C-alpha positions as CSV (number, residue, x, y, z in Angstrom):
1,M,12.9,-7.6,-5.0
2,R,10.3,-9.5,-3.2
3,D,9.1,-13.0,-4.1
4,K,6.0,-12.8,-6.1
5,R,5.0,-16.4,-5.3
6,N,4.4,-15.5,-1.6
7,S,2.3,-12.4,-2.3
8,G,-0.2,-14.1,-4.7
9,C,-3.8,-14.9,-4.2
10,G,-3.1,-16.6,-0.9
11,R,-4.8,-13.7,0.8
12,R,-8.2,-14.8,-0.1
13,E,-9.2,-15.1,3.5
14,S,-9.0,-11.3,3.9
15,Q,-9.5,-10.1,0.3
16,R,-8.1,-6.7,1.2
17,K,-4.6,-5.4,0.9
18,K,-2.7,-2.3,2.2
19,E,0.9,-1.5,1.6
20,T,3.0,1.2,3.2
21,E,6.1,2.8,1.7
22,Q,8.0,5.9,2.6
23,R,8.7,6.9,-0.9
24,R,6.0,7.6,-3.4
25,G,5.9,5.9,-6.8
26,K,9.4,4.5,-6.6
27,G,10.9,1.2,-5.6
28,G,9.9,-2.4,-5.8
29,L,6.6,-2.0,-4.0
30,V,4.9,-0.6,-7.1
31,E,5.9,-3.6,-9.2
32,L,4.7,-5.9,-6.4
33,L,1.3,-4.2,-6.3
34,V,0.9,-4.2,-10.0
35,S,1.6,-8.0,-10.2
36,F,-0.8,-8.6,-7.3
37,R,-3.5,-6.6,-9.0
38,E,-3.0,-8.5,-12.2
39,Q,-3.3,-11.9,-10.5
40,C,-6.0,-11.2,-7.9
41,F,-8.1,-8.3,-9.0
42,L,-11.4,-10.3,-9.2
43,N,-10.9,-11.7,-5.7
44,L,-10.5,-8.4,-3.9
45,E,-13.3,-6.8,-2.0
46,A,-11.7,-3.3,-2.0
47,P,-9.1,-1.6,-4.2
48,I,-5.5,-1.8,-3.1
49,S,-4.7,1.1,-0.8
50,R,-1.2,2.8,-0.8
51,V,-0.1,4.9,2.1
52,C,3.1,6.7,1.2
53,G,4.9,10.0,1.7
54,Y,4.5,13.0,-0.5
55,D,6.7,13.3,-3.7
56,T,8.0,16.8,-2.9
57,P,11.2,17.9,-1.1
58,F,10.7,19.0,2.5
59,P,12.8,20.2,5.3
60,H,13.8,17.6,7.9
61,I,11.9,19.5,10.6
62,F,8.6,18.6,8.9
63,E,9.5,15.0,8.4
64,P,6.9,13.7,10.9
65,F,4.2,15.3,8.8
66,Y,5.4,13.8,5.5
67,I,6.3,10.2,6.4
68,P,3.4,7.8,6.8
69,D,2.5,7.3,10.4
70,K,0.1,5.0,12.2
71,W,-2.8,7.4,11.8
72,K,-2.4,7.5,8.0
73,C,-2.4,3.7,8.0
74,F,-5.4,3.6,10.3
75,D,-7.3,5.9,8.0
76,A,-6.5,3.7,5.0
77,I,-7.7,0.6,6.9
78,K,-10.9,2.4,7.8
79,K,-11.5,3.4,4.2
80,M,-11.0,-0.2,3.0
81,I,-13.4,-1.6,5.7
82,N,-16.1,0.9,4.7
83,Y,-15.7,0.4,1.0
């Protein structure tokens, strides 16, 4: 589990947050984002954006289409900037 003290409202200089995780809705990242949202919601300029894989089984041949890549991250960053 990640340290919550280091992920607090110290990001006030950017006021935007994007997290990337391969799995959807599982793991410690969801807990981290919820605690960050509780502590810093009023300081954010854009909603927290999550870039993650689909929550469905898939063949390994289609793995490049399901796992988040640099283009999905880039699209999420563009949406946050244009919010």
